[in-house]
MDAnalysis code that builds the backbone (N, CA, C; Angstrom):
import MDAnalysis as mda
import numpy as np

u = mda.Universe.empty(288, n_residues=96, atom_resindex=np.repeat(np.arange(96), 3), trajectory=True)
u.add_TopologyAttr("name", ["N", "CA", "C"] * 96)
u.add_TopologyAttr("resid", np.arange(1, 97))
u.add_TopologyAttr("resname", ["MET", "ARG", "THR", "LYS", "THR", "ILE", "LEU", "ILE", "ILE", "ILE", "ILE", "THR", "VAL", "LEU", "ILE", "THR", "ILE", "PHE", "LEU", "MET", "MET", "ASN", "THR", "ASP", "ALA", "VAL", "GLN", "PHE", "ASP", "PHE", "ILE", "PHE", "VAL", "LYS", "LYS", "ASP", "ILE", "SER", "LYS", "LEU", "LEU", "VAL", "VAL", "GLY", "ILE", "CYS", "THR", "PHE", "ALA", "GLY", "PHE", "LEU", "LEU", "GLY", "PHE", "TRP", "ALA", "GLY", "ARG", "PRO", "ARG", "THR", "VAL", "ILE", "SER", "THR", "TYR", "ASP", "ARG", "ASN", "GLU", "ASP", "ASP", "ILE", "LEU", "PRO", "VAL", "ASN", "THR", "HIS", "PRO", "VAL", "ASN", "LYS", "ASP", "THR", "LEU", "SER", "ASP", "GLU", "ASP", "ARG", "ASP", "TYR", "ILE", "SER"])
u.atoms.positions = np.array([
    [0.835, -1.188, 0.000],
    [0.000, 0.000, 0.000],
    [0.875, 1.246, 0.000],
    [0.285, 2.302, -0.504],
    [1.012, 3.566, -0.554],
    [0.958, 4.252, 0.809],
    [1.893, 5.138, 1.037],
    [1.986, 5.860, 2.307],
    [0.738, 6.706, 2.547],
    [0.232, 7.315, 1.500],
    [-0.957, 8.149, 1.627],
    [-2.155, 7.320, 2.098],
    [-2.326, 6.136, 1.545],
    [-3.433, 5.257, 1.936],
    [-3.311, 4.830, 3.387],
    [-2.113, 4.475, 3.810],
    [-1.890, 4.066, 5.196],
    [-2.167, 5.229, 6.145],
    [-1.732, 6.428, 5.777],
    [-1.973, 7.610, 6.605],
    [-3.475, 7.904, 6.722],
    [-4.211, 7.770, 5.640],
    [-5.659, 7.993, 5.680],
    [-6.337, 6.968, 6.583],
    [-5.915, 5.710, 6.508],
    [-6.497, 4.663, 7.359],
    [-6.206, 4.947, 8.831],
    [-4.973, 5.335, 9.152],
    [-4.608, 5.622, 10.545],
    [-5.411, 6.804, 11.088],
    [-5.532, 7.881, 10.307],
    [-6.294, 9.051, 10.759],
    [-7.767, 8.702, 10.937],
    [-8.324, 7.911, 10.028],
    [-9.732, 7.493, 10.146],
    [-9.952, 6.660, 11.397],
    [-9.049, 5.756, 11.696],
    [-9.163, 4.921, 12.913],
    [-9.065, 5.791, 14.161],
    [-8.125, 6.746, 14.180],
    [-7.976, 7.619, 15.347],
    [-9.217, 8.493, 15.561],
    [-9.788, 9.021, 14.490],
    [-11.007, 9.832, 14.618],
    [-12.165, 8.973, 15.109],
    [-12.282, 7.754, 14.594],
    [-13.347, 6.855, 15.034],
    [-13.207, 6.519, 16.516],
    [-11.993, 6.227, 16.972],
    [-11.761, 5.937, 18.393],
    [-12.104, 7.153, 19.242],
    [-11.693, 8.337, 18.793],
    [-11.997, 9.566, 19.519],
    [-13.505, 9.778, 19.641],
    [-14.224, 9.579, 18.550],
    [-15.680, 9.769, 18.585],
    [-16.362, 8.739, 19.485],
    [-15.907, 7.497, 19.446],
    [-16.540, 6.453, 20.261],
    [-16.248, 6.629, 21.755],
    [-15.145, 7.279, 22.094],
    [-14.837, 7.526, 23.504],
    [-15.653, 8.690, 24.065],
    [-16.249, 9.505, 23.200],
    [-16.984, 10.683, 23.631],
    [-18.469, 10.567, 23.277],
    [-19.108, 9.521, 23.778],
    [-20.533, 9.329, 23.474],
    [-21.437, 9.800, 24.605],
    [-20.878, 10.206, 25.736],
    [-21.716, 10.620, 26.860],
    [-22.408, 11.953, 26.574],
    [-23.561, 12.145, 27.240],
    [-24.349, 13.362, 27.030],
    [-23.774, 14.509, 27.858],
    [-23.758, 15.660, 27.275],
    [-23.249, 16.863, 27.921],
    [-24.252, 17.974, 27.658],
    [-24.372, 18.889, 28.621],
    [-25.296, 19.994, 28.454],
    [-24.637, 21.094, 27.615],
    [-25.268, 21.403, 26.496],
    [-24.795, 22.467, 25.622],
    [-25.744, 23.637, 25.716],
    [-25.179, 24.840, 25.760],
    [-25.982, 26.056, 25.796],
    [-26.061, 26.628, 24.388],
    [-27.239, 26.500, 23.814],
    [-27.486, 27.157, 22.535],
    [-27.903, 28.584, 22.846],
    [-28.324, 29.341, 21.874],
    [-28.608, 30.755, 22.097],
    [-29.670, 30.950, 23.178],
    [-30.800, 30.275, 23.075],
    [-31.879, 30.452, 24.049],
    [-32.233, 29.163, 24.787],
    [-31.602, 28.062, 24.462],
    [-32.014, 26.755, 24.980],
    [-30.805, 26.016, 25.543],
    [-31.024, 25.295, 26.642],
    [-30.012, 24.385, 27.180],
    [-30.500, 22.976, 26.914],
    [-29.641, 22.147, 26.282],
    [-30.012, 20.784, 25.924],
    [-28.902, 19.828, 26.293],
    [-29.289, 18.606, 26.670],
    [-28.330, 17.525, 26.854],
    [-28.185, 16.794, 25.526],
    [-26.994, 16.886, 24.949],
    [-26.737, 16.281, 23.642],
    [-25.448, 15.476, 23.739],
    [-25.399, 14.403, 22.977],
    [-24.209, 13.563, 22.937],
    [-23.039, 14.331, 22.326],
    [-21.869, 14.177, 22.944],
    [-20.663, 14.809, 22.397],
    [-20.357, 14.268, 21.006],
    [-20.677, 12.996, 20.799],
    [-20.459, 12.369, 19.505],
    [-21.207, 13.131, 18.412],
    [-22.450, 13.484, 18.679],
    [-23.257, 14.206, 17.703],
    [-22.698, 15.601, 17.441],
    [-22.346, 16.312, 18.492],
    [-21.833, 17.680, 18.338],
    [-20.492, 17.688, 17.607],
    [-19.591, 16.809, 17.989],
    [-18.282, 16.751, 17.333],
    [-18.446, 16.317, 15.877],
    [-19.330, 15.364, 15.625],
    [-19.568, 14.913, 14.255],
    [-20.134, 16.019, 13.383],
    [-21.118, 16.754, 13.892],
    [-21.715, 17.855, 13.122],
    [-20.688, 18.960, 12.884],
    [-19.915, 19.298, 13.901],
    [-18.897, 20.347, 13.739],
    [-17.807, 19.921, 12.750],
    [-17.419, 18.662, 12.781],
    [-16.425, 18.157, 11.830],
    [-16.959, 18.217, 10.408],
    [-18.203, 17.785, 10.222],
    [-18.819, 17.813, 8.903],
    [-18.958, 19.249, 8.395],
    [-19.405, 20.165, 9.270],
    [-19.548, 21.571, 8.878],
    [-18.181, 22.175, 8.544],
    [-17.157, 21.834, 9.308],
    [-15.810, 22.328, 9.023],
    [-15.282, 21.798, 7.704],
    [-15.569, 20.535, 7.418],
    [-15.157, 19.965, 6.141],
    [-15.838, 20.694, 4.983],
    [-17.144, 20.920, 5.093],
    [-17.873, 21.620, 4.033],
    [-17.359, 23.043, 3.838],
    [-17.140, 23.764, 4.942],
    [-16.629, 25.137, 4.835],
    [-15.222, 25.161, 4.246],
    [-14.376, 24.227, 4.653],
    [-13.024, 24.156, 4.097],
    [-13.031, 23.807, 2.622],
    [-13.909, 22.898, 2.228],
    [-14.020, 22.539, 0.817],
    [-14.520, 23.723, 0.007],
    [-15.515, 24.418, 0.537],
    [-16.090, 25.568, -0.159],
    [-15.063, 26.700, -0.289],
    [-14.300, 26.939, 0.759],
    [-13.308, 28.016, 0.727],
    [-12.090, 27.654, -0.120],
    [-11.747, 26.376, -0.208],
    [-10.523, 25.974, -0.896],
    [-10.707, 25.542, -2.329],
    [-11.940, 25.459, -2.800],
    [-12.142, 25.001, -4.183],
    [-11.694, 26.082, -5.162],
    [-11.271, 25.664, -6.341],
    [-10.829, 26.648, -7.332],
    [-11.991, 27.509, -7.810],
    [-11.688, 28.727, -8.142],
    [-12.717, 29.638, -8.643],
    [-13.137, 29.199, -10.036],
    [-14.387, 29.447, -10.366],
    [-14.861, 29.110, -11.699],
    [-14.330, 30.134, -12.695],
    [-14.004, 29.662, -13.865],
    [-13.449, 30.505, -14.905],
    [-14.583, 30.940, -15.818],
    [-14.638, 32.225, -16.096],
    [-15.658, 32.742, -16.995],
    [-15.224, 32.451, -18.420],
    [-16.081, 31.797, -19.176],
    [-15.723, 31.485, -20.551],
    [-15.729, 32.758, -21.384],
    [-15.069, 32.715, -22.510],
    [-14.978, 33.893, -23.362],
    [-16.328, 34.235, -23.974],
    [-17.253, 33.283, -24.005],
    [-18.576, 33.559, -24.558],
    [-19.420, 34.399, -23.603],
    [-19.098, 34.381, -22.309],
    [-19.854, 35.141, -21.318],
    [-19.313, 36.553, -21.141],
    [-18.199, 36.881, -21.741],
    [-17.578, 38.181, -21.559],
    [-18.020, 39.144, -22.657],
    [-17.911, 40.402, -22.355],
    [-18.099, 41.434, -23.364],
    [-16.798, 41.603, -24.123],
    [-16.860, 42.168, -25.295],
    [-15.633, 42.393, -26.060],
    [-14.721, 43.385, -25.356],
    [-15.305, 44.292, -24.532],
    [-14.493, 45.275, -23.812],
    [-13.661, 44.621, -22.712],
    [-14.110, 43.465, -22.186],
    [-13.406, 42.788, -21.100],
    [-12.194, 41.998, -21.585],
    [-12.150, 41.666, -22.857],
    [-11.087, 40.821, -23.385],
    [-9.870, 41.692, -23.678],
    [-8.757, 41.318, -23.091],
    [-7.513, 42.062, -23.291],
    [-6.818, 41.570, -24.551],
    [-6.126, 42.446, -25.243],
    [-5.378, 41.986, -26.415],
    [-4.240, 41.072, -25.984],
    [-3.885, 40.153, -26.858],
    [-2.852, 39.171, -26.529],
    [-1.498, 39.837, -26.380],
    [-1.141, 40.676, -27.315],
    [0.157, 41.341, -27.272],
    [-0.085, 42.803, -26.921],
    [0.256, 43.203, -25.711],
    [0.028, 44.574, -25.282],
    [1.211, 45.482, -25.602],
    [2.329, 44.908, -26.032],
    [3.502, 45.708, -26.364],
    [3.474, 46.026, -27.852],
    [3.649, 47.298, -28.226],
    [3.650, 47.628, -29.651],
    [4.896, 47.069, -30.328],
    [4.712, 46.679, -31.568],
    [5.826, 46.135, -32.337],
    [6.620, 47.299, -32.914],
    [7.913, 47.251, -32.692],
    [8.783, 48.279, -33.248],
    [9.007, 47.952, -34.719],
    [8.373, 48.717, -35.614],
    [8.426, 48.398, -37.041],
    [9.770, 48.741, -37.666],
    [10.603, 49.486, -36.956],
    [11.905, 49.832, -37.513],
    [12.812, 48.617, -37.606],
    [12.610, 47.628, -36.767],
    [13.477, 46.457, -36.771],
    [12.984, 45.392, -37.732],
    [11.816, 45.585, -38.337],
    [11.276, 44.583, -39.247],
    [11.775, 44.823, -40.671],
    [11.943, 43.736, -41.371],
    [12.301, 43.863, -42.786],
    [11.038, 44.149, -43.592],
    [11.218, 44.531, -44.846],
    [10.064, 44.805, -45.710],
    [9.206, 43.545, -45.893],
    [9.865, 42.420, -45.986],
    [9.139, 41.153, -46.148],
    [8.284, 40.848, -44.919],
    [8.843, 41.117, -43.727],
    [8.075, 40.895, -42.499],
    [6.894, 41.860, -42.405],
    [7.092, 43.111, -42.777],
    [6.003, 44.081, -42.750],
    [4.885, 43.678, -43.703],
    [5.226, 43.166, -44.861],
    [4.217, 42.709, -45.812],
    [3.451, 41.514, -45.253],
    [4.154, 40.636, -44.557],
    [3.511, 39.450, -43.978],
    [2.553, 39.840, -42.863],
    [2.947, 40.778, -42.030],
    [2.096, 41.213, -40.905],
    [0.896, 41.977, -41.407],
    [1.030, 42.793, -42.417],
    [-0.052, 43.651, -42.893],
    [-1.138, 42.899, -43.608],
])
Protein backbone atom coordinates (compact mmCIF):
# COMPACT_ATOMS: atom_id res chain seq x y z
CA MET A 1 0.00 0.00 0.00
CA ARG A 2 1.01 3.57 -0.55
CA THR A 3 1.99 5.86 2.31
CA LYS A 4 -0.96 8.15 1.63
CA THR A 5 -3.43 5.26 1.94
CA ILE A 6 -1.89 4.07 5.20
CA LEU A 7 -1.97 7.61 6.61
CA ILE A 8 -5.66 7.99 5.68
CA ILE A 9 -6.50 4.66 7.36
CA ILE A 10 -4.61 5.62 10.55
CA ILE A 11 -6.29 9.05 10.76
CA THR A 12 -9.73 7.49 10.15
CA VAL A 13 -9.16 4.92 12.91
CA LEU A 14 -7.98 7.62 15.35
CA ILE A 15 -11.01 9.83 14.62
CA THR A 16 -13.35 6.86 15.03
CA ILE A 17 -11.76 5.94 18.39
CA PHE A 18 -12.00 9.57 19.52
CA LEU A 19 -15.68 9.77 18.58
CA MET A 20 -16.54 6.45 20.26
CA MET A 21 -14.84 7.53 23.50
CA ASN A 22 -16.98 10.68 23.63
CA THR A 23 -20.53 9.33 23.47
CA ASP A 24 -21.72 10.62 26.86
CA ALA A 25 -24.35 13.36 27.03
CA VAL A 26 -23.25 16.86 27.92
CA GLN A 27 -25.30 19.99 28.45
CA PHE A 28 -24.80 22.47 25.62
CA ASP A 29 -25.98 26.06 25.80
CA PHE A 30 -27.49 27.16 22.54
CA ILE A 31 -28.61 30.75 22.10
CA PHE A 32 -31.88 30.45 24.05
CA VAL A 33 -32.01 26.75 24.98
CA LYS A 34 -30.01 24.38 27.18
CA LYS A 35 -30.01 20.78 25.92
CA ASP A 36 -28.33 17.52 26.85
CA ILE A 37 -26.74 16.28 23.64
CA SER A 38 -24.21 13.56 22.94
CA LYS A 39 -20.66 14.81 22.40
CA LEU A 40 -20.46 12.37 19.50
CA LEU A 41 -23.26 14.21 17.70
CA VAL A 42 -21.83 17.68 18.34
CA VAL A 43 -18.28 16.75 17.33
CA GLY A 44 -19.57 14.91 14.25
CA ILE A 45 -21.71 17.85 13.12
CA CYS A 46 -18.90 20.35 13.74
CA THR A 47 -16.43 18.16 11.83
CA PHE A 48 -18.82 17.81 8.90
CA ALA A 49 -19.55 21.57 8.88
CA GLY A 50 -15.81 22.33 9.02
CA PHE A 51 -15.16 19.97 6.14
CA LEU A 52 -17.87 21.62 4.03
CA LEU A 53 -16.63 25.14 4.84
CA GLY A 54 -13.02 24.16 4.10
CA PHE A 55 -14.02 22.54 0.82
CA TRP A 56 -16.09 25.57 -0.16
CA ALA A 57 -13.31 28.02 0.73
CA GLY A 58 -10.52 25.97 -0.90
CA ARG A 59 -12.14 25.00 -4.18
CA PRO A 60 -10.83 26.65 -7.33
CA ARG A 61 -12.72 29.64 -8.64
CA THR A 62 -14.86 29.11 -11.70
CA VAL A 63 -13.45 30.51 -14.90
CA ILE A 64 -15.66 32.74 -16.99
CA SER A 65 -15.72 31.48 -20.55
CA THR A 66 -14.98 33.89 -23.36
CA TYR A 67 -18.58 33.56 -24.56
CA ASP A 68 -19.85 35.14 -21.32
CA ARG A 69 -17.58 38.18 -21.56
CA ASN A 70 -18.10 41.43 -23.36
CA GLU A 71 -15.63 42.39 -26.06
CA ASP A 72 -14.49 45.27 -23.81
CA ASP A 73 -13.41 42.79 -21.10
CA ILE A 74 -11.09 40.82 -23.38
CA LEU A 75 -7.51 42.06 -23.29
CA PRO A 76 -5.38 41.99 -26.41
CA VAL A 77 -2.85 39.17 -26.53
CA ASN A 78 0.16 41.34 -27.27
CA THR A 79 0.03 44.57 -25.28
CA HIS A 80 3.50 45.71 -26.36
CA PRO A 81 3.65 47.63 -29.65
CA VAL A 82 5.83 46.13 -32.34
CA ASN A 83 8.78 48.28 -33.25
CA LYS A 84 8.43 48.40 -37.04
CA ASP A 85 11.91 49.83 -37.51
CA THR A 86 13.48 46.46 -36.77
CA LEU A 87 11.28 44.58 -39.25
CA SER A 88 12.30 43.86 -42.79
CA ASP A 89 10.06 44.80 -45.71
CA GLU A 90 9.14 41.15 -46.15
CA ASP A 91 8.08 40.89 -42.50
CA ARG A 92 6.00 44.08 -42.75
CA ASP A 93 4.22 42.71 -45.81
CA TYR A 94 3.51 39.45 -43.98
CA ILE A 95 2.10 41.21 -40.90
CA SER A 96 -0.05 43.65 -42.89
